[in-house]
Structure formats: C-alpha cells, structure tokens
SEKOLNU-438327 format. One record per residue: chain; residue in one letter; x, y, z of N, C-alpha, C, O in turn. Coordinates in steps of 0.001 Angstrom, whole numbers, plus 524288, in hexadecimal, padded with zeros to 5 digits. Layout:
N
SITE kette rest   nxx   nyy   nzz  caxx  cayy  cazz   cxx   cyy   czz   oxx   oyy   ozz
SITE     A    A     X     Y     Z     X     Y     Z     X     Y     Z     X     Y     Z
...
This chain:
189
SITE kette rest   nxx   nyy   nzz  caxx  cayy  cazz   cxx   cyy   czz   oxx   oyy   ozz
SITE     A    X 7FAEB 81A69 854B0 7FA25 81923 84F37 7FF1C 81A7C 84C33 801C3 81E56 84D51
SITE     A    X 8003B 8174C 8487A 804DA 817F6 8453B 8032E 818AC 83F8F 7FF7E 81628 83DC6
SITE     A    X 805E0 81C11 83CC1 804BD 81CEF 83738 8071C 8189B 833DE 80B12 8163E 83539
SITE     A    X 80497 817B0 82F8A 80637 813CE 82BAD 80506 81631 82662 800D6 8186E 825A1
SITE     A    X 808A9 815BE 822B4 80809 8180F 81D89 8081A 813B3 81982 80BC6 81098 81952
SITE     A    X 80412 81378 8164F 803CB 80F7D 8123B 8042C 8124A 80CFC 800EC 81591 80BA6
SITE     A    X 8083D 810E5 80A11 8098E 8139A 80541 808E9 80FF1 800A3 80B01 80B9C 8009E
SITE     A    X 805FE 811B4 7FCB5 805C8 80EAC 7F7DF 80AF1 80F84 7F500 80D2A 813C7 7F523
SITE     A    X 80CCB 80B7B 7F272 811AF 80BDD 7EF86 81174 8102D 7EB6A 80D3F 811C9 7E9BC
SITE     A    X 8160C 81203 7E9D6 81670 815E7 7E5B1 8150D 81390 7E065 81434 80EDB 7DFE8
SITE     A    X 814D6 816E2 7DC81 81351 81540 7D73C 81737 8113E 7D50F 81BE4 8124C 7D4AE
SITE     A    X 81533 80CA1 7D3A5 818B4 8088E 7D19F 81A25 80979 7CBE6 81787 80C5B 7C914
SITE     A    X 81E57 806F3 7CA50 82036 80762 7C4EA 81CB6 80470 7C118 81D10 8054A 7BC60
SITE     A    X 8195E 80104 7C30B 815B0 7FE18 7BFBE 81082 7FDB4 7C2AD 8106F 7FDA8 7C77C
SITE     A    X 80C3D 7FD6D 7BFD5 80718 7FD00 7C248 805C0 7F74A 7C337 807F6 7F3CA 7C0C5
SITE     A    X 8020B 7F663 7C6D7 80069 7F110 7C7EC 7FDFC 7EEB1 7C30C 7FB40 7F147 7C00E
SITE     A    X 7FF13 7E9C4 7C260 7FD2B 7E712 7BDBA 80123 7E717 7B95A 8003E 7E4B4 7B547
SITE     A    X 80587 7E9C0 7BA1D 8099B 7E9E7 7B61F 80D1C 7E51F 7B677 80BF8 7E168 7B94C
SITE     A    X 81163 7E546 7B38B 814F5 7E0DB 7B35D 81842 7E056 7B84A 819D2 7DC02 7B9AE
SITE     A    X 81954 7E4A1 7BAED 81C93 7E48A 7BF9B 81905 7E42F 7C45B 81634 7E7E4 7C592
SITE     A    X 81924 7DFB3 7C713 815A8 7DEFE 7CB82 817D1 7E155 7D090 81529 7E136 7D491
SITE     A    X 81C95 7E375 7D075 81ED6 7E5FA 7D50B 82220 7EAAE 7D36F 826DD 7EABF 7D43F
SITE     A    X 81F94 7EEA3 7D122 82294 7F32A 7CF52 82471 7F698 7D3D6 8220B 7F6CB 7D7FF
SITE     A    X 828B6 7F93B 7D2E2 82A8D 7FD33 7D686 827E3 8025C 7D548 823F9 8027D 7D27F
SITE     A    X 829FC 8068A 7D751 827BC 80BB8 7D681 829E3 80E42 7D195 82E61 80D5D 7D01D
SITE     A    X 826A2 81172 7CF0B 8289E 814BD 7CAD4 82AAA 819CB 7CD4A 82AB9 81A43 7D213
SITE     A    X 82C55 81D90 7CA1E 82E8B 8226B 7CC2F 82A95 82561 7CF91 82BFF 8278A 7D3A0
SITE     A    X 825B1 8257B 7CDEB 821AE 8281D 7D112 820F9 8254F 7D649 82066 827D1 7DA59
SITE     A    X 82105 8202B 7D629 82086 81D1B 7DAF3 82509 81E01 7DEB4 82444 81E30 7E372
SITE     A    X 829C2 81E92 7DC97 82E47 81FB2 7DFEE 82DBA 8250E 7E27E 82F07 825BA 7E713
SITE     A    X 82BCB 828D9 7DF83 82AD7 82E0F 7E1BD 8269E 82DC5 7E5F0 82706 83065 7E9F2
SITE     A    X 82296 82A9F 7E513 81E6F 829F4 7E8F1 82088 8276A 7EDEC 81EFD 828E2 7F23B
SITE     A    X 8240C 8239C 7ED56 8266B 82111 7F1E7 8296F 82510 7F525 8292F 82505 7F9F2
SITE     A    X 82C41 8287C 7F281 82F31 82C93 7F546 82B85 8307F 7F7DB 82C98 8325B 7FC28
SITE     A    X 82738 831BF 7F544 82365 83561 7F78D 820D1 832F5 7FC60 81FE2 835AD 8003B
SITE     A    X 81FAA 82DDC 7FC31 81D6A 82B30 800BF 8214C 82B53 80547 81FD5 82C5E 809BC
SITE     A    X 82638 82A46 8041A 82A53 82A92 8081D 82A6B 83001 80A90 82A86 83084 80F57
SITE     A    X 82A60 83403 80754 82AA8 8395A 80948 825F5 83AB0 80CAF 82689 83D4A 810AF
SITE     A    X 82153 838EF 80B25 81C96 839E6 80E2A 81D06 83747 81381 81BD9 839A7 81784
SITE     A    X 81EBD 83259 81382 81F3B 82F6F 8186D 8235F 831D3 81BFC 8229F 83218 820BA
SITE     A    X 827BA 8338E 819BD 82BEA 835E3 81CE8 82A78 83B40 81F06 82CBB 83D03 822E3
SITE     A    X 826BB 83DDE 81C8D 8250F 84309 81E56 82148 842BF 822F8 81FEB 846C2 8253E
SITE     A    X 81F9A 83E04 8245E 81C13 83D6A 828D0 81EE9 83EC0 82DE6 823AD 83E2E 82E34
SITE     A    X 81C15 8407F 831DA 81E95 84175 836EC 82120 83C69 838E8 81F35 83824 837CB
SITE     A    X 82565 83CE0 83BD0 82832 8382D 83D91 824C6 8340D 84029 825B9 82F68 83F5B
SITE     A    X 820EB 8357F 8432C 81D89 831A7 845BF 819D4 82ED5 84217 817A3 82ACB 84382
SITE     A    X 81916 830EA 83D5E 8158A 82E88 8399A 8186C 82BEC 8351A 81617 828E7 8322C
SITE     A    X 81D63 82D06 83487 82091 82AE7 8303F 82126 824FC 830EC 821FE 82322 83547
SITE     A    X 820B5 82200 82CA2 8215B 81C52 82D1F 826F4 81AE0 82EA8 82AB0 81DA1 82D64
SITE     A    X 82769 8168C 83160 82C93 8149A 832E8 82DCB 80F62 83050 83224 80D62 830C7
SITE     A    X 829FB 80D31 82D9A 82A97 80833 82AD4 8287B 808D7 82554 82525 80C29 82454
SITE     A    X 82A71 805A6 821C9 82893 8059D 81C63 82765 7FFFF 81AE8 82AC7 7FC97 81B2D
SITE     A    X 82288 7FF15 81954 820B8 7F9E6 817BE 81F0D 7FA3E 8120D 81CD2 7FE2C 81068
SITE     A    X 8201F 7F624 80F05 81EB0 7F637 8097B 81CB4 7F0EC 807AE 81E4B 7ECD3 809A1
SITE     A    X 81933 7F128 803EC 817BC 7EC96 800E0 81CB8 7EA81 7FE4F 82065 7ED7B 7FD75
SITE     A    X 81CE5 7E57E 7FD16 8218A 7E365 7FA7F 8222F 7E531 7F4D6 82662 7E486 7F299
SITE     A    X 81E31 7E76A 7F285 81E8A 7E8D9 7ED08 82208 7ED9C 7EC39 82230 7F136 7EF68
SITE     A    X 824C6 7ED7A 7E7EB 828EA 7F141 7E6C9 82711 7F6EC 7E70B 829CF 7FA3C 7E932
SITE     A    X 82278 7F818 7E4E5 8209E 7FD82 7E4DD 81FDB 7FF98 7EA63 820AA 8043E 7EB52
SITE     A    X 81E54 7FC45 7EE0A 81DD4 7FDF4 7F382 82328 7FE78 7F613 8242F 80249 7F8D0
SITE     A    X 82688 7FAA8 7F535 82BC9 7FAE8 7F788 82EA6 7FFD0 7F5C2 83135 8026C 7F8E2
SITE     A    X 82E33 80113 7F0AB 830D9 805B6 7EEA0 82E68 80ABF 7F0B7 83122 80EAB 7F148
SITE     A    X 82960 80AB6 7F1DB 826D3 80F48 7F423 82871 80FDE 7F9DC 8290D 8143E 7FBC4
SITE     A    X 82920 80B94 7FC8D 82A8C 80B98 8021A 8303D 80D11 80312 8317A 80F64 80718
SITE     A    X 833B2 80BC1 7FF73 83950 80C42 8005F 83B20 811C5 801DA 83E29 81247 8058B
SITE     A    X 8396D 815ED 7FF2B 83B3A 81B1E 800C6 839C4 81C7B 80672 83CD1 81EFC 80931
SITE     A    X 8352A 81AD9 8082A 83388 81BE3 80D8F 836E5 818CB 81157 838AA 81AE4 8154A
SITE     A    X 837C9 813D0 8102C 83B05 8108D 81399 8408D 812C5 81410 842BB 8130D 81857
SITE     A    X 842CB 81456 80FA3 84812 81686 80FBA 84844 81B81 81302 84BE7 81C45 81610
SITE     A    X 84460 81EDB 81261 84448 823C6 8154F 843A7 822D8 81B2C 845CA 825BD 81E5C
SITE     A    X 840B4 81EC9 81C90 83FE6 81D8F 82216 8444B 81A31 82457 844A8 8197F 82915
SITE     A    X 847A1 8181C 820E6 84BE8 814C2 822AE 84A1A 80F72 82485 84C5A 80D31 82820
SITE     A    X 845F6 80D68 821FF 843EB 8083C 8236C 843B1 804C3 81E91 843EA 806A8 81A27
SITE     A    X 84342 7FFBD 81F73 84284 7FBFF 81B32 83CBA 7FBB4 819DC 83963 7FC7F 81D3B
SITE     A    X 83B8F 7FA8F 814F3 8362B 7F9A0 81353 834AA 7F41C 81511 83747 7F04D 813BB
SITE     A    X 8306D 7F3BE 8180E 82E5D 7EEAE 819B7 82A95 7ECD4 8157A 826B1 7EF70 81466
SITE     A    X 82BB1 7E866 8131C 82863 7E654 80EE5 82444 7E2BC 81141 82585 7DF33 81443
SITE     A    X 81F54 7E3AC 80FDD 81B24 7E05D 811DF 816E3 7DFA6 80DC3 8147F 7E375 80C0F
SITE     A    X 815EB 7DAC5 80C28 811EC 7D9BE 8082F 80C5C 7DAEC 809EC 808DA 7DB2D 806A5
SITE     A    X 80B75 7DBA6 80EF4 8062F 7DCDE 810D0 80426 7E1D0 80E2C 7FF7A 7E23A 80D1C
SITE     A    X 80796 7E58C 80D1C 805E9 7EA73 80AAB 806E0 7EA64 804C5 8073F 7EE82 8024F
SITE     A    X 80746 7E5BC 8028D 80816 7E518 7FCF4 8030B 7E5A1 7F9DE 7FEF6 7E722 7FBEB
SITE     A    X 8037A 7E459 7F4E2 7FEF6 7E487 7F157 7FACB 7E0A0 7F2FA 7FBEB 7DCD0 7F5AF
SITE     A    X 7F5FB 7E198 7F152 7F1C3 7DDE3 7F233 7F340 7D8B9 7EF88 7F4B4 7D8B6 7EAF2
SITE     A    X 7F2E5 7D466 7F259 7F466 7CF61 7F005 7F0C8 7CDDB 7EB82 7EC03 7CE61 7EBD3
SITE     A    X 7F32F 7CBFD 7E760 7F04C 7CA1D 7E2D9 7EEA5 7C473 7E3DA 7F1B1 7C16F 7E606
SITE     A    X 7E9E7 7C2F4 7E252 7E862 7BD79 7E2F6 7EC5F 7B9DA 7E05E 7EE5B 7BB02 7DC25
SITE     A    X 7ED81 7B583 7E2EC 7F185 7B1EA 7E11C 7F0BB 7AFD7 7DBA3 7F48D 7AEF6 7D8DA
SITE     A    X 7EBF4 7AF0B 7DA04 7EAE9 7ACCB 7D4DE 7EAD5 7B0D9 7D080 7EA44 7AF74 7CBEF
SITE     A    X 7EB63 7B5CE 7D1D4 7EB07 7B9FB 7CDF9 7F044 7BAD1 7CB43 7F446 7BB76 7CDD8
SITE     A    X 7F03D 7BACD 7C625 7F507 7BBD2 7C325 7F686 7C18A 7C3BA 7F322 7C4E6 7C44C
SITE     A    X 7FB95 7C2A7 7C396 7FD7C 7C801 7C432 7FB04 7CBB0 7C037 7F9E0 7D031 7C173
SITE     A    X 7FA32 7C9CE 7BB7D 7F7E1 7CD1A 7B76B 7F238 7CE8A 7B8A9 7F031 7D260 7B697
SITE     A    X 7EFAC 7CB81 7BC04 7EA39 7CC81 7BD66 7E9A2 7D009 7C236 7E545 7D18C 7C38F
SITE     A    X 7EDFD 7D15C 7C4CF 7EDBA 7D493 7C98A 7EB4A 7D9F4 7C88F 7E808 7DB9D 7CBAF
SITE     A    X 7ECB5 7DCC5 7C45D 7EA42 7E1EC 7C38F 7E449 7E1AC 7C347 7E1A4 7E4F1 7C59C
SITE     A    X 7E228 7DDE1 7C07D 7DC7C 7DD61 7C02A 7DA12 7DC0C 7C56D 7D5F2 7DE15 7C6D2
SITE     A    X 7DCAE 7D89C 7C859 7DAE0 7D72C 7CD8A 7DAD7 7DBF9 7D117 7D716 7DCDF 7D3F5
SITE     A    X 7DF12 7DF10 7D0DF 7DF59 7E3C6 7D41A 7DB10 7E7B2 7D2C0 7D8C4 7EA0F 7D640
SITE     A    X 7D9FA 7E867 7CDBF 7D5CF 7EC0A 7CC35 7D099 7EA61 7CE99 7CD8E 7EDA1 7D06B
SITE     A    X 7CFA3 7E549 7CE90 7CACB 7E344 7D0E5 7CAD8 7E425 7D6CF 7C6E9 7E5C0 7D911
SITE     A    X 7CF49 7E317 7D94C 7CFD2 7E3E5 7DEEE 7CEBC 7E998 7E04B 7CBE4 7EAAE 7E404
SITE     A    X 7D0FB 7ED45 7DD50 7D06A 7F2D1 7DE6D 7CAB6 7F495 7DE4F 7C94B 7F84A 7E106
SITE     A    X 7C77A 7F206 7DB40 7C203 7F395 7DACD 7BE62 7F100 7DEB0 7B9B1 7F210 7DEAC
SITE     A    X 7C079 7ED97 7E20E 7BD15 7EA9E 7E58C 7BE10 7EB94 7EB4B 7C034 7EF95 7ECE1
SITE     A    X 7BC6B 7E7C2 7EE5C 7BD1D 7E7F7 7F408 7C117 7E3D3 7F5A9 7C270 7E04F 7F2AB
SITE     A    X 7C2E7 7E45D 7FA7A 7C6BC 7E09B 7FC7D 7C47E 7DB17 7FC91 7C751 7D756 7FB8B
SITE     A    X 7BF97 7DA8F 7FDBA 7BD2F 7D557 7FE16 7BC3F 7D2E3 7F8B6 7BBAB 7CE21 7F84D
SITE     A    X 7BC17 7D617 7F499 7BB0D 7D41A 7EF4D 7BFFC 7D25A 7EC69 7BF95 7D00D 7E835
SITE     A    X 7C49A 7D361 7EE8C 7C968 7D213 7EBBC 7C9C2 7CC35 7EB00 7C972 7C931 7EEBB
SITE     A    X 7CA6C 7CAA9 7E616 7CAEE 7C51C 7E4D6 7D09A 7C37B 7E55C 7D424 7C62B 7E386
SITE     A    X 7D168 7BF13 7E7DC 7D6B0 7BD1D 7E880 7D6EF 7B92C 7ECE5 7D304 7B7F7 7EF68
SITE     A    X 7DB93 7B737 7EDC1 7DC56 7B316 7F191 7DE44 7B523 7F6D7 7E064 7B232 7F9FE
SITE     A    X 7DD82 7BA28 7F7BF 7DF3A 7BC92 7FC98 7DAA3 7BF5A 7FF21 7D71B 7C132 7FC6F
SITE     A    X 7DAAF 7BFA6 80435 7D6C8 7C299 8071B 7D87A 7C853 80700 7DB86 7CA04 80A50
SITE     A    X 7D681 7CB50 80331 7D834 7D0B5 80285 7D64D 7D447 806E4 7D8E7 7D820 80825
SITE     A    X 7D1DF 7D317 80932 7D029 7D609 80DD4 7D40C 7D518 81245 7D55D 7D8B6 81527
SITE     A    X 7D5DB 7D04F 812D2 7D9DC 7CF13 816BB 7DF03 7D1C8 81587 7E1B7 7D389 81919
SITE     A    X 7E069 7D224 81085 7E535 7D4DD 80EE5 7E4EA 7DA97 81080 7E8AE 7DCCF 81281
SITE     A    X 7E05D 7DCF0 80F93 7DF82 7E26E 810F9 7DFF3 7E331 816E0 7E267 7E6EC 818A8
SITE     A    X 7DDA0 7DFBE 819DD 7DDE6 7E006 81F90 7E382 7DF60 82177 7E529 7E206 82520
SITE     A    X 7E670 7DBDB 81EFC 7EBE5 7DAF4 82079 7EF3D 7DFCE 81F8D 7F2C4 7E0ED 822A0
SITE     A    X 7EE2D 7E2AB 81B63 7F121 7E77A 81A60 7F020 7EB78 81EAC 7F3CA 7EDE9 8209A
SITE     A    X 7EB49 7EC27 8202A 7E9FD 7EFEA 82449 7EC96 7EE4B 8296B 7EED3 7F18C 82C29
SITE     A    X 7EC47 7E944 82AB1 7EEB4 7E74E 82F82 7F4A0 7E837 82F64 7F6F3 7E9CF 83349
SITE     A    X 7F701 7E72F 82AE2 7FC9C 7E7F0 82A44 7FE0E 7EDAC 82B06 801A9 7EEE5 82DF6
SITE     A    X 7FB43 7F131 82863 7FC6F 7F6C2 828CC 7FBBB 7F8C1 82E61 7FEA7 7FC29 8301D
SITE     A    X 7F7EA 7F6AE 8312D 7F701 7F858 83691 7FBC7 7F761 839FE 7FC87 7FA12 83DE9
SITE     A    X 7FEFA 7F39C 83893 803AD 7F268 83B8C 8088F 7F520 83992 80CDC 7F3D6 83B4B
SITE     A    X 80804 7F8E0 835FB 80C8D 7FB6C 8339E 80CD1 80143 834BF 80E8F 8044C 83173
SITE     A    X 80B22 802CF 83951 80B80 8084F 83AC5 8111C 80A38 83A57 814C9 80764 83B9E
SITE     A    X 811BA 80F06 8388A 816E4 81145 837ED 81995 80FCF 832E1 81E32 810F9 8322C
SITE     A    X 816C9 80D48 82F5C 8192A 80B81 82A75 81715 80E7C 825C4 812CD 810AC 825D9
SITE     A    X 81A44 80E7D 821AD 81894 8100E 81C75 81823 80AF1 81970 81C01 80826 818D0
SITE     A    X 8137A 809B6 81793 81274 804BC 814EF 8115D 805DB 80F2E 80DB3 808B0 80DE1
SITE     A    X 8148C 8039F 80BC5 81410 8047C 80625 81136 7FFD3 803C8 81305 7FB61 80418
SITE     A    X 80CB6 800EF 80169 8093C 7FCBD 7FFC2 806C8 7FDEB 7FA73 808FB 800CF 7F74B
SITE     A    X 80236 7FBA5 7F985 7FFB3 7FBAC 7F467 7FA12 7FDA9 7F4AC 7F7AC 7FDE5 7F8D6
SITE     A    X 7F81A 7FF0E 7F02A 7F2DE 80135 7EF61 7EE9E 7FDFC 7F21A 7EB8F 80017 7F528
SITE     A    X 7EE6F 7F8E4 7F0FF 7EA3A 7F5A5 7F328 7EB0F 7F4A5 7F8FA 7E74C 7F490 7FBF8
SITE     A    X 7EFE9 7F3E3 7FA9A 7F0F1 7F307 8002B 7EF67 7F7D2 8035B 7ED44 7F74D 807A2
SITE     A    X 7F077 7FC74 80152 7EEEC 8013D 8040A 7E8F5 8019B 8042F 7E6B7 8031D 8082A
SITE     A    X 7E667 8003C 7FFE2 7E0B0 8001E 7FFD0 7DE91 7FC2C 803B6 7DA73 7FD0B 80609
SITE     A    X 7E14E 7F7E3 80471 7DF99 7F3F4 8083F 7DF31 7F665 80DA6 7DB4C 7F5AD 81060
SITE     A    X 7E334 7F944 80F2E 7E32A 7FBBB 81458 7DF1A 80014 814B6 7DC11 80044 8186F
SITE     A    X 7DF0C 8038A 810E2 7DB73 807FD 81112 7D5C9 80622 810F4 7D290 8080D 813F5
SITE     A    X 7D48C 80271 80D8A 7CF1B 800A1 80D33 7CD73 7FDB6 81222 7C8FF 7FE42 813DE
SITE     A    X 7D0E8 7FAAC 8145E 7CFA4 7F7CD 81935 7CE88 7FBA6 81DA4 7CAB5 7FB0F 8207E
SITE     A    X 7D1DF 7FF8E 81E31 7D121 8035C 82261 7CC3E 806AB 82196 7C9DB 80871 8255D
SITE     A    X 7CAC1 8077F 81CA6 7C60C 80A8D 81B75 7C118 80741 81BAA 7BCC9 80952 81B20
SITE     A    X 7C1AC 80222 81C71 7BD1E 7FEAD 81C7B 7BABF 7FE07 8171C 7B615 7FCF8 8169C
SITE     A    X 7BDE9 7FEA8 81318 7BC29 7FE72 80DA8 7BDBA 7F93E 80B42 7C227 7F780 80BF1
SITE     A    X 7BA1C 7F6BA 8086F 7BB45 7F1AA 8060D 7BD47 7F22E 80072 7BF59 7EE68 7FE4D
SITE     A    X 7BCB4 7F6CE 7FE05 7BEBA 7F77C 7F8BC 7C4AD 7F724 7F8D9 7C72B 7F923 7FC72
SITE     A    X 7C6F0 7F49E 7F4EB 7CC9E 7F417 7F4B2 7CF29 7F96C 7F40B 7D2D4 7FABA 7F6DE
SITE     A    X 7CD40 7FC80 7F05B 7CF8C 801A4 7EF71 7CC4C 805DF 7F210 7C817 8074A 7F037
SITE     A    X 7CE51 807D5 7F65C 7CBD2 80C29 7F914 7CF5E 810F0 7F91B 7CDDD 81520 7FAEE
SITE     A    X 7D415 81040 7F711 7D812 8144B 7F74F 7DBD2 8135F 7F2C2 7DD3E 80EE7 7F1AE
SITE     A    X 7DD6C 8177E 7F01C 7E0FB 81708 7EBA3 7E630 819BA 7ECEC 7E74F 81DF3 7EAE9
SITE     A    X 7E95D 8173D 7F04E 7EE45 819CB 7F1CD 7F1DC 81AA2 7ED1F 7F2E6 81706 7EA1E
SITE     A    X 7F3B2 81F5A 7EC90 7F74C 8209F 7E852 7FC98 81E18 7E969 7FD8E 81C33 7EDBA
SITE     A    X 7FFFE 81E12 7E586 80548 81C1B 7E65F 807EC 81F66 7EA92 807C3 82433 7EA69
SITE     A    X 80A59 81CC2 7EE52 80D1A 81F25 7F2BF 80977 8222F 7F661 80B42 8256E 7F971
SITE     A    X 8046E 82129 7F60F 80094 8236D 7F997 80193 8215A 7FF1B 80279 81CAF 7FFD2
SITE     A    X 8016B 824CB 802F8 8026B 82346 80863 7FD67 823CD 80B86 7FB4A 82814 80C20
SITE     A    X 7FB88 81F5F 80D84 7F6F9 81F56 810F4 7F8E9 81ED5 81690 7FCA9 81C05 817A3
SITE     A    X 7F652 82194 81A1C 7F803 821BE 81F8D 7F41C 81EBD 822EC 7EF5F 81F75 82286
SITE     A    X 7F642 81B5C 8263E 7F32D 8183D 829E0 7F556 8190E 82F5C 7F9B7 81AED 83009
SITE     A    X 7F238 817A1 83340 7F40B 8175D 838A7 7F2CA 811FD 83ABF 7EEF4 80F8B 83930
SITE     A    X 7F617 8102A 83E52 7F533 80B1C 840B1 7F706 80B27 84658 7FAB0 80DEB 847C7
SITE     A    X 7F466 8080D 84979 7F618 8072A 84EDC 7F8A8 801C8 84F49 7F9C5 7FFE8 85392
SITE     A    X 7F992 7FF59 84ACD 7FBD0 7FA1A 84AB0 7F7B9 7F5ED 8499B 7F900 7F19E 847E5
SITE     A    X 7F2D2 7F739 84A9E 7EE86 7F38F 8499D 7EA81 7F5BE 845DE 7E884 7F2F2 84280
SITE     A    X 7E94D 7FAC1 84673 7E53C 7FD45 8435E 7E7C3 800FE 83F7D 7EB4D 803F7 840D3
SITE     A    X 7E5E0 800C7 83AA7 7E7D1 80435 8368A 7E396 8082B 8352C 7DF09 806C2 83481
SITE     A    X 7E516 80D16 834C2 7E172 8114B 83378 7E3B0 81468 82EEB 7E84E 815BF 82EE6
SITE     A    X 7E066 8158A 82B12 7E1F8 818D2 826B8 7E1AC 81E86 82867 7DD96 8205B 82A27
SITE     A    X 7E607 8214F 827DD 7E637 826DD 82925 7E524 82A14 8243C 7E1F6 82DAF 82449
SITE     A    X 7E7DF 828B4 81FF5 7E738 82BA0 81B15 7E8DC 8284C 8167A 7ED07 825E6 81689
SITE     A    X 7E592 82829 8127B 7E713 8259B 80D9E 7EACF 8292D 80AAC 7EA64 82DF6 80AE8
SITE     A    X 7EE71 826C3 807E9 7F214 829BE 804BE 7EF66 82BB3 7FFC8 7EAD8 82A7A 7FED8
SITE     A    X 7F22E 82EB4 7FCA1 7EFF6 830A7 7F7C0 7EE27 82C33 7F427 7F0A5 8281B 7F3CB
SITE     A    X 7E9C2 82D23 7F187 7E7AA 8292F 7EE00 7E954 82A42 7E868 7EA3E 82EB9 7E6DE
SITE     A    X 7E9B3 82604 7E565 7EAF3 82665 7DFDF 7E657 828C1 7DCFF 7E1D6 827C8 7DE60
SITE     A    X 7E76E 82BCB 7D916 7E35D 82E42 7D601 7E117 82A6B 7D212 7DC86 82AD4 7D0A1
SITE     A    X 7E447 826AC 7D052 7E2B3 82345 7CBFD 7E26E 81D7D 7CD56 7E3F3 81A55 7CA0B
SITE     A    X 7E0AE 81BEC 7D1BE 7E030 8165A 7D2C8 7E555 813B8 7D41C 7E90A 81649 7D5C7
SITE     A    X 7E58E 80E9D 7D35F 7E9E6 80B66 7D52F 7EEE6 80C70 7D24C 7F300 80CE0 7D4C4
SITE     A    X 7EEC2 80CD8 7CD44 7F395 80D5E 7CA3A 7F5DD 812A0 7CAFA 7F9F2 813D2 7C8BC
C-alpha cells in the first residue's frame, strides 16, 4: 500500500461567488501552503510524497508550489481534481446559489448536465492511481472522495479547512481513507 495526501488549497484572496473566478492565495493562504509543505516534508522518507499534483486553478497551484519546490519536482496539473463542474447553461453569477443548493443535497440530486455521481466515482478512481503523491484540490472534490469511500450520498460529509491534509492509502486500484484532515469551524467560506 502506498500513501496519498489530498490537500485542500490555502485561503484564497477572494471568496467563491466574487468577481475573481480564479483568485490566488492571500497572506494567510501562503502561510498555510508553507505549513502544508512543512508537514509533508516532516513525514518519514518512506511516507513522504514524491509527486505533486494540482487542480489547474490558481489557489491550488499556489498551495502546491512550495511542496513541489522543496521536493525538487514539477507540479503536475490535472483538471480531474479541479472544482465541481458547473452546469453549462448556468451563468457565472448563478454559481454561488447553485453551489449552496448542491451543498445541502445528495450526489444524485445535483441538477445539471453532468453525471455528478460519475464525476465522484472518477475522482476516487483517479486518486487510487496516484499513490505517493500530494494532490492539491478543492472542498467539493475532497468531499466527493470522502463521501464515496464512506458510502455516504450526502454531498457534504466533511468540511476540510484550508490546507487541510487528508491521508489515503492505495494499492493502485483500491483507495482507503486513513485519516481526514482538520475540519473548518465555520463551513465552506
């Protein structure tokens, strides 16, 4: 079995639903990125990640960069661990309301033009093949993996804090949750 670390991005400079749809990190988020790097580097050599994977969004890339630099590797960008896809017909201004509704429901109830249960399954399958990596992702994507592994249909089963590190194990096919990272005290924002 190989360890896999899934890290929620650090605190962004703007909240979701704001004018900037791809904000970077604020000063607190940059400190969180450095703290995540330090935590990962303090792991025993056999458990320390050797690869760094990130969502394409800036807040994840900026959270991943200190770890990649410390490990001497490039950040591998992969949209599979990106944000939950917004339905194609939904205007950007309507995304916050759509997300609030999504957060209160189940994976099967999500309205949109995508198979969100399939999206959740694809994330778990993807992570199962990333043993030895630190994967920098998002609130809902992390919930997709945790809820699927727990057999839970609710979208929000876990409130990972900014730069929260959840630990998984994989044999390349099967993904197992070892430990959820610290949870946010105040919900998504």
